[in-house]
All heavy atoms as a GROMACS GRO file, in nm:
protein
  626
    1MET      N    1   3.863  13.902  14.652
    1MET     CA    2   3.929  13.850  14.769
    1MET      C    3   4.061  13.925  14.787
    1MET      O    4   4.132  13.949  14.690
    1MET     CB    5   3.953  13.700  14.750
    1MET     CG    6   3.991  13.629  14.874
    1MET     SD    7   3.992  13.449  14.853
    1MET     CE    8   3.820  13.415  14.825
    2GLU      N    9   4.093  13.958  14.908
    2GLU     CA   10   4.216  14.030  14.938
    2GLU      C   11   4.314  13.942  15.012
    2GLU      O   12   4.275  13.866  15.099
    2GLU     CB   13   4.183  14.150  15.029
    2GLU     CG   14   4.225  14.281  14.974
    2GLU     CD   15   4.183  14.396  15.063
    2GLU    OE1   16   4.219  14.398  15.182
    2GLU    OE2   17   4.111  14.484  15.012
    3VAL      N   18   4.443  13.950  14.973
    3VAL     CA   19   4.549  13.879  15.046
    3VAL      C   20   4.662  13.978  15.070
    3VAL      O   21   4.679  14.075  14.996
    3VAL     CB   22   4.601  13.755  14.969
    3VAL    CG1   23   4.493  13.651  14.955
    3VAL    CG2   24   4.657  13.794  14.835
    4LYS      N   25   4.739  13.953  15.173
    4LYS     CA   26   4.850  14.041  15.211
    4LYS      C   27   4.981  13.985  15.155
    4LYS      O   28   5.002  13.864  15.156
    4LYS     CB   29   4.858  14.050  15.363
    4LYS     CG   30   4.965  14.144  15.413
    4LYS     CD   31   4.963  14.148  15.566
    4LYS     CE   32   5.073  14.238  15.617
    4LYS     NZ   33   5.075  14.242  15.764
    5VAL      N   34   5.066  14.074  15.109
    5VAL     CA   35   5.198  14.034  15.062
    5VAL      C   36   5.293  14.041  15.182
    5VAL      O   37   5.304  14.143  15.247
    5VAL     CB   38   5.250  14.126  14.948
    5VAL    CG1   39   5.389  14.084  14.905
    5VAL    CG2   40   5.153  14.124  14.831
    6HIS      N   41   5.359  13.930  15.210
    6HIS     CA   42   5.451  13.920  15.323
    6HIS      C   43   5.594  13.939  15.275
    6HIS      O   44   5.620  13.961  15.157
    6HIS     CB   45   5.436  13.783  15.392
    6HIS     CG   46   5.301  13.763  15.450
    6HIS    ND1   47   5.267  13.805  15.576
    6HIS    CD2   48   5.188  13.706  15.400
    6HIS    CE1   49   5.140  13.775  15.602
    6HIS    NE2   50   5.090  13.715  15.495
    7LYS      N   51   5.686  13.925  15.369
    7LYS     CA   52   5.829  13.935  15.338
    7LYS      C   53   5.863  13.847  15.219
    7LYS      O   54   5.806  13.739  15.202
    7LYS     CB   55   5.907  13.886  15.461
    7LYS     CG   56   6.032  13.961  15.491
    7LYS     CD   57   6.102  13.896  15.609
    7LYS     CE   58   6.119  13.996  15.721
    7LYS     NZ   59   6.204  13.946  15.828
    8LYS      N   60   5.954  13.891  15.136
    8LYS     CA   61   6.002  13.818  15.018
    8LYS      C   62   5.892  13.794  14.915
    8LYS      O   63   5.900  13.703  14.833
    8LYS     CB   64   6.068  13.687  15.056
    8LYS     CG   65   6.193  13.704  15.140
    8LYS     CD   66   6.262  13.573  15.164
    8LYS     CE   67   6.385  13.595  15.250
    8LYS     NZ   68   6.459  13.473  15.273
    9GLY      N   69   5.783  13.871  14.920
    9GLY     CA   70   5.678  13.860  14.820
    9GLY      C   71   5.583  13.743  14.839
    9GLY      O   72   5.505  13.710  14.750
   10ILE      N   73   5.588  13.680  14.954
   10ILE     CA   74   5.504  13.562  14.979
   10ILE      C   75   5.359  13.605  15.004
   10ILE      O   76   5.333  13.697  15.079
   10ILE     CB   77   5.557  13.483  15.100
   10ILE    CG1   78   5.696  13.428  15.069
   10ILE    CG2   79   5.460  13.371  15.140
   10ILE    CD1   80   5.767  13.369  15.189
   11ILE      N   81   5.266  13.535  14.936
   11ILE     CA   82   5.124  13.554  14.963
   11ILE      C   83   5.065  13.421  15.004
   11ILE      O   84   5.116  13.316  14.968
   11ILE     CB   85   5.046  13.611  14.841
   11ILE    CG1   86   5.050  13.513  14.724
   11ILE    CG2   87   5.098  13.747  14.801
   11ILE    CD1   88   4.956  13.550  14.612
   12VAL      N   89   4.958  13.426  15.081
   12VAL     CA   90   4.890  13.304  15.124
   12VAL      C   91   4.760  13.293  15.046
   12VAL      O   92   4.679  13.386  15.045
   12VAL     CB   93   4.863  13.306  15.276
   12VAL    CG1   94   4.782  13.185  15.318
   12VAL    CG2   95   4.993  13.314  15.353
   13ILE      N   96   4.741  13.181  14.978
   13ILE     CA   97   4.617  13.156  14.906
   13ILE      C   98   4.516  13.104  15.007
   13ILE      O   99   4.542  13.004  15.075
   13ILE     CB  100   4.638  13.054  14.793
   13ILE    CG1  101   4.744  13.106  14.694
   13ILE    CG2  102   4.507  13.025  14.721
   13ILE    CD1  103   4.788  13.005  14.591
   14PRO      N  104   4.401  13.170  15.019
   14PRO     CA  105   4.302  13.128  15.119
   14PRO      C  106   4.261  12.982  15.102
   14PRO      O  107   4.256  12.929  14.991
   14PRO     CB  108   4.183  13.221  15.092
   14PRO     CG  109   4.245  13.342  15.028
   14PRO     CD  110   4.359  13.288  14.946
   15VAL      N  111   4.233  12.917  15.214
   15VAL     CA  112   4.201  12.774  15.216
   15VAL      C  113   4.083  12.741  15.125
   15VAL      O  114   4.081  12.637  15.061
   15VAL     CB  115   4.180  12.723  15.361
   15VAL    CG1  116   4.053  12.780  15.422
   15VAL    CG2  117   4.180  12.571  15.365
   16GLU      N  118   3.983  12.829  15.119
   16GLU     CA  119   3.866  12.802  15.034
   16GLU      C  120   3.908  12.789  14.887
   16GLU      O  121   3.858  12.704  14.815
   16GLU     CB  122   3.761  12.914  15.044
   16GLU     CG  123   3.716  12.949  15.183
   16GLU     CD  124   3.806  13.052  15.251
   16GLU    OE1  125   3.853  13.148  15.186
   16GLU    OE2  126   3.831  13.034  15.370
   17VAL      N  127   4.000  12.875  14.845
   17VAL     CA  128   4.048  12.872  14.706
   17VAL      C  129   4.133  12.747  14.683
   17VAL      O  130   4.118  12.679  14.581
   17VAL     CB  131   4.129  12.999  14.674
   17VAL    CG1  132   4.190  12.992  14.534
   17VAL    CG2  133   4.042  13.123  14.689
   18ARG      N  134   4.220  12.715  14.778
   18ARG     CA  135   4.304  12.596  14.764
   18ARG      C  136   4.219  12.470  14.755
   18ARG      O  137   4.246  12.382  14.674
   18ARG     CB  138   4.402  12.585  14.881
   18ARG     CG  139   4.505  12.696  14.882
   18ARG     CD  140   4.619  12.670  14.981
   18ARG     NE  141   4.576  12.619  15.109
   18ARG     CZ  142   4.569  12.692  15.222
   18ARG    NH1  143   4.601  12.819  15.221
   18ARG    NH2  144   4.530  12.636  15.335
   19ARG      N  145   4.118  12.462  14.837
   19ARG     CA  146   4.029  12.343  14.832
   19ARG      C  147   3.955  12.336  14.699
   19ARG      O  148   3.946  12.230  14.639
   19ARG     CB  149   3.929  12.348  14.948
   19ARG     CG  150   3.988  12.311  15.079
   19ARG     CD  151   3.885  12.308  15.188
   19ARG     NE  152   3.946  12.280  15.317
   19ARG     CZ  153   3.906  12.331  15.432
   19ARG    NH1  154   3.803  12.415  15.435
   19ARG    NH2  155   3.967  12.301  15.544
   20ARG      N  156   3.901  12.449  14.657
   20ARG     CA  157   3.823  12.453  14.533
   20ARG      C  158   3.907  12.411  14.412
   20ARG      O  159   3.859  12.342  14.323
   20ARG     CB  160   3.766  12.594  14.513
   20ARG     CG  161   3.684  12.608  14.389
   20ARG     CD  162   3.623  12.744  14.380
   20ARG     NE  163   3.564  12.762  14.250
   20ARG     CZ  164   3.530  12.878  14.200
   20ARG    NH1  165   3.545  12.987  14.270
   20ARG    NH2  166   3.480  12.886  14.080
   21LEU      N  167   4.035  12.452  14.410
   21LEU     CA  168   4.121  12.424  14.296
   21LEU      C  169   4.215  12.306  14.320
   21LEU      O  170   4.302  12.279  14.239
   21LEU     CB  171   4.202  12.549  14.261
   21LEU     CG  172   4.120  12.670  14.217
   21LEU    CD1  173   4.210  12.789  14.192
   21LEU    CD2  174   4.036  12.639  14.095
   22ASN      N  175   4.196  12.238  14.433
   22ASN     CA  176   4.280  12.123  14.469
   22ASN      C  177   4.429  12.159  14.468
   22ASN      O  178   4.510  12.089  14.410
   22ASN     CB  179   4.252  12.004  14.376
   22ASN     CG  180   4.310  11.876  14.431
   22ASN    OD1  181   4.322  11.858  14.552
   22ASN    ND2  182   4.346  11.785  14.343
   23ILE      N  183   4.460  12.272  14.530
   23ILE     CA  184   4.598  12.315  14.543
   23ILE      C  185   4.650  12.266  14.677
   23ILE      O  186   4.592  12.293  14.781
   23ILE     CB  187   4.609  12.469  14.535
   23ILE    CG1  188   4.563  12.517  14.397
   23ILE    CG2  189   4.752  12.515  14.565
   23ILE    CD1  190   4.550  12.668  14.386
   24LYS      N  191   4.760  12.191  14.670
   24LYS     CA  192   4.820  12.133  14.790
   24LYS      C  193   4.966  12.172  14.796
   24LYS      O  194   5.020  12.225  14.699
   24LYS     CB  195   4.806  11.981  14.787
   24LYS     CG  196   4.663  11.936  14.784
   24LYS     CD  197   4.653  11.787  14.770
   24LYS     CE  198   4.504  11.750  14.767
   24LYS     NZ  199   4.477  11.620  14.721
   25GLU      N  200   5.031  12.142  14.908
   25GLU     CA  201   5.174  12.168  14.918
   25GLU      C  202   5.245  12.097  14.804
   25GLU      O  203   5.220  11.979  14.777
   25GLU     CB  204   5.227  12.117  15.052
   25GLU     CG  205   5.373  12.148  15.074
   25GLU     CD  206   5.423  12.106  15.210
   25GLU    OE1  207   5.342  12.074  15.298
   25GLU    OE2  208   5.545  12.105  15.228
   26GLY      N  209   5.329  12.170  14.734
   26GLY     CA  210   5.401  12.113  14.621
   26GLY      C  211   5.332  12.135  14.487
   26GLY      O  212   5.392  12.110  14.383
   27SER      N  213   5.206  12.183  14.488
   27SER     CA  214   5.138  12.212  14.361
   27SER      C  215   5.212  12.322  14.288
   27SER      O  216   5.272  12.411  14.349
   27SER     CB  217   4.994  12.258  14.387
   27SER     OG  218   4.916  12.155  14.440
   28VAL      N  219   5.208  12.317  14.156
   28VAL     CA  220   5.273  12.419  14.074
   28VAL      C  221   5.166  12.516  14.026
   28VAL      O  222   5.062  12.476  13.975
   28VAL     CB  223   5.347  12.357  13.954
   28VAL    CG1  224   5.407  12.465  13.866
   28VAL    CG2  225   5.455  12.262  14.003
   29ILE      N  226   5.194  12.645  14.044
   29ILE     CA  227   5.102  12.751  14.004
   29ILE      C  228   5.167  12.832  13.894
   29ILE      O  229   5.284  12.871  13.906
   29ILE     CB  230   5.068  12.843  14.124
   29ILE    CG1  231   5.018  12.765  14.245
   29ILE    CG2  232   4.971  12.954  14.085
   29ILE    CD1  233   4.887  12.695  14.225
   30GLU      N  234   5.094  12.858  13.787
   30GLU     CA  235   5.145  12.944  13.680
   30GLU      C  236   5.107  13.088  13.713
   30GLU      O  237   4.997  13.115  13.759
   30GLU     CB  238   5.083  12.905  13.546
   30GLU     CG  239   5.129  12.771  13.497
   30GLU     CD  240   5.068  12.735  13.362
   30GLU    OE1  241   4.979  12.806  13.313
   30GLU    OE2  242   5.110  12.634  13.305
   31LEU      N  243   5.200  13.180  13.689
   31LEU     CA  244   5.176  13.321  13.715
   31LEU      C  245   5.187  13.396  13.583
   31LEU      O  246   5.283  13.379  13.509
   31LEU     CB  247   5.280  13.374  13.814
   31LEU     CG  248   5.262  13.518  13.860
   31LEU    CD1  249   5.305  13.532  14.003
   31LEU    CD2  250   5.339  13.613  13.772
   32GLU      N  251   5.085  13.475  13.552
   32GLU     CA  252   5.086  13.558  13.432
   32GLU      C  253   5.063  13.703  13.473
   32GLU      O  254   4.991  13.730  13.568
   32GLU     CB  255   4.973  13.517  13.336
   32GLU     CG  256   4.986  13.378  13.279
   32GLU     CD  257   4.868  13.341  13.190
   32GLU    OE1  258   4.792  13.431  13.149
   32GLU    OE2  259   4.853  13.221  13.164
   33VAL      N  260   5.125  13.794  13.401
   33VAL     CA  261   5.104  13.936  13.424
   33VAL      C  262   5.037  13.993  13.300
   33VAL      O  263   5.088  13.978  13.188
   33VAL     CB  264   5.238  14.009  13.451
   33VAL    CG1  265   5.214  14.159  13.469
   33VAL    CG2  266   5.306  13.952  13.574
   34GLU      N  267   4.922  14.054  13.320
   34GLU     CA  268   4.849  14.119  13.210
   34GLU      C  269   4.822  14.263  13.253
   34GLU      O  270   4.735  14.286  13.337
   34GLU     CB  271   4.719  14.046  13.181
   34GLU     CG  272   4.738  13.913  13.113
   34GLU     CD  273   4.607  13.847  13.074
   34GLU    OE1  274   4.499  13.912  13.087
   34GLU    OE2  275   4.612  13.730  13.033
   35GLY      N  276   4.898  14.354  13.198
   35GLY     CA  277   4.883  14.495  13.238
   35GLY      C  278   4.916  14.509  13.384
   35GLY      O  279   5.026  14.477  13.428
   36ASP      N  280   4.818  14.553  13.463
   36ASP     CA  281   4.840  14.570  13.606
   36ASP      C  282   4.779  14.455  13.686
   36ASP      O  283   4.759  14.466  13.807
   36ASP     CB  284   4.784  14.704  13.654
   36ASP     CG  285   4.633  14.715  13.638
   36ASP    OD1  286   4.574  14.631  13.567
   36ASP    OD2  287   4.574  14.807  13.697
   37LYS      N  288   4.751  14.343  13.621
   37LYS     CA  289   4.689  14.228  13.687
   37LYS      C  290   4.788  14.113  13.698
   37LYS      O  291   4.869  14.090  13.609
   37LYS     CB  292   4.567  14.178  13.610
   37LYS     CG  293   4.454  14.277  13.603
   37LYS     CD  294   4.340  14.219  13.523
   37LYS     CE  295   4.230  14.324  13.509
   37LYS     NZ  296   4.121  14.273  13.427
   38ILE      N  297   4.780  14.041  13.809
   38ILE     CA  298   4.855  13.917  13.827
   38ILE      C  299   4.752  13.804  13.825
   38ILE      O  300   4.656  13.806  13.901
   38ILE     CB  301   4.930  13.915  13.962
   38ILE    CG1  302   5.033  14.027  13.966
   38ILE    CG2  303   4.997  13.779  13.983
   38ILE    CD1  304   5.097  14.045  14.103
   39ILE      N  305   4.773  13.708  13.738
   39ILE     CA  306   4.681  13.595  13.725
   39ILE      C  307   4.754  13.469  13.768
   39ILE      O  308   4.861  13.436  13.716
   39ILE     CB  309   4.630  13.581  13.580
   39ILE    CG1  310   4.559  13.711  13.538
   39ILE    CG2  311   4.540  13.460  13.566
   39ILE    CD1  312   4.533  13.722  13.391
   40LEU      N  313   4.697  13.399  13.866
   40LEU     CA  314   4.753  13.272  13.912
   40LEU      C  315   4.664  13.160  13.861
   40LEU      O  316   4.542  13.166  13.875
   40LEU     CB  317   4.758  13.268  14.065
   40LEU     CG  318   4.844  13.373  14.134
   40LEU    CD1  319   4.828  13.362  14.285
   40LEU    CD2  320   4.988  13.357  14.095
   41LYS      N  321   4.726  13.057  13.803
   41LYS     CA  322   4.651  12.941  13.753
   41LYS      C  323   4.716  12.814  13.804
   41LYS      O  324   4.837  12.801  13.805
   41LYS     CB  325   4.653  12.938  13.600
   41LYS     CG  326   4.585  13.053  13.534
   41LYS     CD  327   4.594  13.038  13.384
   41LYS     CE  328   4.531  13.155  13.312
   41LYS     NZ  329   4.543  13.140  13.167
   42ARG      N  330   4.634  12.721  13.846
   42ARG     CA  331   4.685  12.591  13.888
   42ARG      C  332   4.728  12.516  13.764
   42ARG      O  333   4.652  12.502  13.668
   42ARG     CB  334   4.575  12.514  13.962
   42ARG     CG  335   4.621  12.380  14.013
   42ARG     CD  336   4.507  12.317  14.095
   42ARG     NE  337   4.517  12.175  14.090
   42ARG     CZ  338   4.461  12.097  13.999
   42ARG    NH1  339   4.388  12.146  13.904
   42ARG    NH2  340   4.478  11.967  14.003
   43LYS      N  341   4.852  12.472  13.762
   43LYS     CA  342   4.904  12.399  13.647
   43LYS      C  343   4.862  12.253  13.656
   43LYS      O  344   4.881  12.189  13.758
   43LYS     CB  345   5.056  12.410  13.642
   43LYS     CG  346   5.116  12.352  13.517
   43LYS     CD  347   5.261  12.386  13.504
   43LYS     CE  348   5.314  12.333  13.372
   43LYS     NZ  349   5.448  12.377  13.347
   44MET      N  350   4.803  12.203  13.551
   44MET     CA  351   4.757  12.065  13.550
   44MET      C  352   4.875  11.971  13.527
   44MET      O  353   4.959  11.995  13.441
   44MET     CB  354   4.652  12.043  13.441
   44MET     CG  355   4.593  11.904  13.444
   44MET     SD  356   4.454  11.882  13.333
   44MET     CE  357   4.328  11.970  13.422
   45THR      N  358   4.883  11.869  13.607
   45THR     CA  359   4.987  11.768  13.592
   45THR      C  360   4.931  11.648  13.517
   45THR      O  361   4.810  11.637  13.496
   45THR     CB  362   5.038  11.721  13.729
   45THR    OG1  363   4.931  11.653  13.796
   45THR    CG2  364   5.084  11.839  13.815
   46LEU      N  365   5.017  11.557  13.479
   46LEU     CA  366   4.970  11.434  13.414
   46LEU      C  367   4.880  11.355  13.507
   46LEU      O  368   4.782  11.294  13.463
   46LEU     CB  369   5.089  11.348  13.370
   46LEU     CG  370   5.166  11.401  13.251
   46LEU    CD1  371   5.286  11.311  13.223
   46LEU    CD2  372   5.079  11.411  13.128
   47LEU      N  373   4.910  11.356  13.637
   47LEU     CA  374   4.824  11.284  13.731
   47LEU      C  375   4.686  11.347  13.736
   47LEU      O  376   4.586  11.277  13.748
   47LEU     CB  377   4.886  11.284  13.871
   47LEU     CG  378   5.006  11.193  13.891
   47LEU    CD1  379   5.064  11.213  14.030
   47LEU    CD2  380   4.970  11.048  13.868
   48ASP      N  381   4.679  11.480  13.726
   48ASP     CA  382   4.549  11.548  13.723
   48ASP      C  383   4.472  11.508  13.598
   48ASP      O  384   4.350  11.489  13.601
   48ASP     CB  385   4.566  11.700  13.722
   48ASP     CG  386   4.626  11.753  13.850
   48ASP    OD1  387   4.606  11.691  13.956
   48ASP    OD2  388   4.695  11.856  13.843
   49ALA      N  389   4.543  11.498  13.486
   49ALA     CA  390   4.479  11.472  13.359
   49ALA      C  391   4.440  11.326  13.340
   49ALA      O  392   4.353  11.294  13.261
   49ALA     CB  393   4.573  11.514  13.244
   50TYR      N  394   4.505  11.237  13.415
   50TYR     CA  395   4.481  11.094  13.399
   50TYR      C  396   4.333  11.062  13.418
   50TYR      O  397   4.274  11.092  13.520
   50TYR     CB  398   4.565  11.014  13.498
   50TYR     CG  399   4.549  10.865  13.482
   50TYR    CD1  400   4.609  10.799  13.378
   50TYR    CD2  401   4.470  10.792  13.570
   50TYR    CE1  402   4.594  10.662  13.361
   50TYR    CE2  403   4.454  10.656  13.555
   50TYR     CZ  404   4.516  10.592  13.450
   50TYR     OH  405   4.500  10.457  13.434
   51GLY      N  406   4.273  11.008  13.317
   51GLY     CA  407   4.134  10.965  13.326
   51GLY      C  408   4.033  11.073  13.296
   51GLY      O  409   3.916  11.043  13.275
   52ILE      N  410   4.073  11.199  13.291
   52ILE     CA  411   3.976  11.306  13.264
   52ILE      C  412   3.936  11.305  13.117
   52ILE      O  413   3.820  11.308  13.083
   52ILE     CB  414   4.035  11.444  13.300
   52ILE    CG1  415   4.054  11.455  13.450
   52ILE    CG2  416   3.947  11.556  13.250
   52ILE    CD1  417   4.123  11.583  13.494
   53ASP      N  418   4.036  11.301  13.032
   53ASP     CA  419   4.013  11.310  12.889
   53ASP      C  420   4.117  11.222  12.820
   53ASP      O  421   4.234  11.256  12.814
   53ASP     CB  422   4.028  11.456  12.845
   53ASP     CG  423   3.999  11.477  12.697
   53ASP    OD1  424   4.008  11.380  12.619
   53ASP    OD2  425   3.969  11.590  12.659
   54LYS      N  426   4.072  11.108  12.770
   54LYS     CA  427   4.165  11.012  12.711
   54LYS      C  428   4.247  11.074  12.599
   54LYS      O  429   4.367  11.053  12.589
   54LYS     CB  430   4.089  10.890  12.661
   54LYS     CG  431   4.181  10.779  12.615
   54LYS     CD  432   4.102  10.656  12.578
   54LYS     CE  433   4.198  10.545  12.533
   54LYS     NZ  434   4.127  10.424  12.502
   55GLU      N  435   4.182  11.154  12.515
   55GLU     CA  436   4.252  11.217  12.403
   55GLU      C  437   4.361  11.312  12.454
   55GLU      O  438   4.473  11.313  12.404
   55GLU     CB  439   4.154  11.294  12.314
   55GLU     CG  440   4.217  11.350  12.189
   55GLU     CD  441   4.114  11.415  12.098
   55GLU    OE1  442   4.006  11.356  12.079
   55GLU    OE2  443   4.143  11.524  12.047
   56MET      N  444   4.329  11.390  12.558
   56MET     CA  445   4.427  11.481  12.615
   56MET      C  446   4.543  11.402  12.678
   56MET      O  447   4.659  11.439  12.663
   56MET     CB  448   4.363  11.570  12.721
   56MET     CG  449   4.455  11.677  12.775
   56MET     SD  450   4.363  11.790  12.879
   56MET     CE  451   4.421  11.737  13.038
   57GLY      N  452   4.512  11.294  12.745
   57GLY     CA  453   4.615  11.210  12.805
   57GLY      C  454   4.707  11.151  12.699
   57GLY      O  455   4.829  11.150  12.715
   58ASN      N  456   4.649  11.105  12.589
   58ASN     CA  457   4.730  11.050  12.480
   58ASN      C  458   4.820  11.156  12.419
   58ASN      O  459   4.936  11.130  12.388
   58ASN     CB  460   4.640  10.989  12.372
   58ASN     CG  461   4.576  10.860  12.417
   58ASN    OD1  462   4.624  10.795  12.508
   58ASN    ND2  463   4.466  10.824  12.354
   59SER      N  464   4.769  11.278  12.402
   59SER     CA  465   4.852  11.384  12.344
   59SER      C  466   4.964  11.422  12.441
   59SER      O  467   5.075  11.454  12.398
   59SER     CB  468   4.769  11.506  12.306
   59SER     OG  469   4.717  11.571  12.419
   60ALA      N  470   4.938  11.417  12.571
   60ALA     CA  471   5.042  11.447  12.670
   60ALA      C  472   5.153  11.342  12.664
   60ALA      O  473   5.271  11.376  12.669
   60ALA     CB  474   4.982  11.453  12.810
   61VAL      N  475   5.115  11.216  12.650
   61VAL     CA  476   5.214  11.108  12.640
   61VAL      C  477   5.297  11.126  12.514
   61VAL      O  478   5.420  11.114  12.516
   61VAL     CB  479   5.146  10.969  12.643
   61VAL    CG1  480   5.244  10.860  12.605
   61VAL    CG2  481   5.086  10.942  12.780
   62LYS      N  482   5.233  11.160  12.403
   62LYS     CA  483   5.306  11.181  12.277
   62LYS      C  484   5.403  11.298  12.291
   62LYS      O  485   5.516  11.291  12.241
   62LYS     CB  486   5.208  11.207  12.163
   62LYS     CG  487   5.134  11.082  12.119
   62LYS     CD  488   5.035  11.112  12.009
   62LYS     CE  489   4.953  10.987  11.978
   62LYS     NZ  490   4.850  11.014  11.878
   63GLU      N  491   5.362  11.404  12.358
   63GLU     CA  492   5.450  11.520  12.378
   63GLU      C  493   5.569  11.482  12.464
   63GLU      O  494   5.683  11.521  12.434
   63GLU     CB  495   5.372  11.636  12.442
   63GLU     CG  496   5.454  11.761  12.462
   63GLU     CD  497   5.499  11.828  12.333
   63GLU    OE1  498   5.441  11.803  12.226
   63GLU    OE2  499   5.597  11.905  12.340
   64LEU      N  500   5.548  11.404  12.568
   64LEU     CA  501   5.658  11.358  12.652
   64LEU      C  502   5.755  11.270  12.573
   64LEU      O  503   5.877  11.283  12.587
   64LEU     CB  504   5.605  11.281  12.773
   64LEU     CG  505   5.546  11.364  12.885
   64LEU    CD1  506   5.481  11.274  12.989
   64LEU    CD2  507   5.652  11.451  12.949
   65GLU      N  508   5.701  11.182  12.491
   65GLU     CA  509   5.786  11.096  12.408
   65GLU      C  510   5.870  11.180  12.312
   65GLU      O  511   5.989  11.155  12.294
   65GLU     CB  512   5.701  10.997  12.329
   65GLU     CG  513   5.640  10.888  12.416
   65GLU     CD  514   5.542  10.800  12.341
   65GLU    OE1  515   5.494  10.839  12.232
   65GLU    OE2  516   5.510  10.691  12.393
   66LYS      N  517   5.808  11.282  12.253
   66LYS     CA  518   5.879  11.370  12.159
   66LYS      C  519   5.992  11.443  12.232
   66LYS      O  520   6.105  11.449  12.182
   66LYS     CB  521   5.781  11.470  12.100
   66LYS     CG  522   5.843  11.573  12.009
   66LYS     CD  523   5.739  11.674  11.963
   66LYS     CE  524   5.809  11.800  11.917
   66LYS     NZ  525   5.724  11.915  11.917
   67LEU      N  526   5.962  11.499  12.350
   67LEU     CA  527   6.063  11.572  12.426
   67LEU      C  528   6.178  11.479  12.467
   67LEU      O  529   6.295  11.517  12.460
   67LEU     CB  530   6.001  11.637  12.549
   67LEU     CG  531   5.905  11.752  12.522
   67LEU    CD1  532   5.835  11.794  12.650
   67LEU    CD2  533   5.977  11.870  12.460
   68ARG      N  534   6.145  11.359  12.509
   68ARG     CA  535   6.249  11.265  12.550
   68ARG      C  536   6.337  11.226  12.431
   68ARG      O  537   6.458  11.216  12.442
   68ARG     CB  538   6.187  11.141  12.614
   68ARG     CG  539   6.289  11.041  12.662
   68ARG     CD  540   6.380  11.101  12.769
   68ARG     NE  541   6.487  11.008  12.800
   68ARG     CZ  542   6.613  11.041  12.816
   68ARG    NH1  543   6.651  11.166  12.810
   68ARG    NH2  544   6.704  10.950  12.840
   69LYS      N  545   6.275  11.205  12.315
   69LYS     CA  546   6.350  11.171  12.194
   69LYS      C  547   6.447  11.283  12.159
   69LYS      O  548   6.562  11.258  12.125
   69LYS     CB  549   6.254  11.145  12.077
   69LYS     CG  550   6.322  11.105  11.950
   69LYS     CD  551   6.222  11.080  11.839
   69LYS     CE  552   6.294  11.046  11.709
   69LYS     NZ  553   6.202  11.028  11.598
   70GLU      N  554   6.402  11.409  12.171
   70GLU     CA  555   6.488  11.524  12.143
   70GLU      C  556   6.605  11.527  12.241
   70GLU      O  557   6.718  11.556  12.202
   70GLU     CB  558   6.408  11.654  12.151
   70GLU     CG  559   6.310  11.671  12.037
   70GLU     CD  560   6.217  11.790  12.056
   70GLU    OE1  561   6.228  11.862  12.157
   70GLU    OE2  562   6.130  11.810  11.969
   71GLU      N  563   6.579  11.498  12.369
   71GLU     CA  564   6.685  11.495  12.470
   71GLU      C  565   6.790  11.389  12.436
   71GLU      O  566   6.910  11.414  12.444
   71GLU     CB  567   6.627  11.467  12.609
   71GLU     CG  568   6.551  11.580  12.670
   71GLU     CD  569   6.489  11.543  12.804
   71GLU    OE1  570   6.509  11.429  12.851
   71GLU    OE2  571   6.421  11.627  12.862
   72VAL      N  572   6.744  11.271  12.398
   72VAL     CA  573   6.835  11.161  12.364
   72VAL      C  574   6.919  11.199  12.242
   72VAL      O  575   7.040  11.175  12.239
   72VAL     CB  576   6.757  11.030  12.341
   72VAL    CG1  577   6.846  10.924  12.280
   72VAL    CG2  578   6.694  10.981  12.471
   73GLU      N  579   6.856  11.260  12.141
   73GLU     CA  580   6.929  11.301  12.022
   73GLU      C  581   7.037  11.404  12.056
   73GLU      O  582   7.148  11.397  12.003
   73GLU     CB  583   6.833  11.356  11.917
   73GLU     CG  584   6.747  11.248  11.853
   73GLU     CD  585   6.639  11.304  11.762
   73GLU    OE1  586   6.622  11.428  11.753
   73GLU    OE2  587   6.569  11.222  11.700
   74LYS      N  588   7.006  11.497  12.145
   74LYS     CA  589   7.104  11.598  12.186
   74LYS      C  590   7.220  11.532  12.261
   74LYS      O  591   7.335  11.566  12.241
   74LYS     CB  592   7.039  11.704  12.276
   74LYS     CG  593   6.955  11.803  12.202
   74LYS     CD  594   6.893  11.905  12.297
   74LYS     CE  595   6.798  11.996  12.224
   74LYS     NZ  596   6.731  12.090  12.316
   75GLU      N  597   7.187  11.439  12.349
   75GLU     CA  598   7.290  11.369  12.426
   75GLU      C  599   7.383  11.289  12.333
   75GLU      O  600   7.503  11.286  12.353
   75GLU     CB  601   7.228  11.274  12.528
   75GLU     CG  602   7.160  11.344  12.643
   75GLU     CD  603   7.080  11.251  12.732
   75GLU    OE1  604   7.081  11.127  12.710
   75GLU    OE2  605   7.016  11.301  12.825
   76ASN      N  606   7.327  11.227  12.231
   76ASN     CA  607   7.405  11.146  12.138
   76ASN      C  608   7.490  11.229  12.042
   76ASN      O  609   7.590  11.182  11.991
   76ASN     CB  610   7.314  11.052  12.058
   76ASN     CG  611   7.257  10.942  12.146
   76ASN    OD1  612   7.313  10.906  12.249
   76ASN    ND2  613   7.141  10.890  12.106
   77SER      N  614   7.449  11.354  12.018
   77SER     CA  615   7.523  11.439  11.925
   77SER      C  616   7.641  11.509  11.991
   77SER      O  617   7.723  11.567  11.924
   77SER     CB  618   7.431  11.542  11.861
   77SER     OG  619   7.387  11.635  11.958
   78VAL      N  620   7.649  11.501  12.122
   78VAL     CA  621   7.758  11.569  12.194
   78VAL      C  622   7.881  11.481  12.201
   78VAL      O  623   7.891  11.370  12.194
   78VAL     CB  624   7.714  11.607  12.338
   78VAL    CG1  625   7.830  11.662  12.417
   78VAL    CG2  626   7.601  11.706  12.331
   0.00000   0.00000   0.00000
C-alpha cells in the first residue's frame, strides 16, 4: 500500500487499515525503524486489553501498581 507524505511529515493511514486495526482519532501508534523500514503498530491500551486475556490484564494492573508505588516513593523522598 502506498501513502503520500504531506507537509510536516504527516501521512494518512487508509480507512481500510484504520478499520481493520481499530485505529481512531486519539489512538496511539508505535513507530519503529528497522534499517530502511518504518513499522507502525497500534499500541494496545488497557481498555483494549480488558476482557481479552485475564492474565494479561492482571499483569497490566500489577505493572501500573508498581509504577505508581515508585512515583509515590520518589515524591516522598524529595
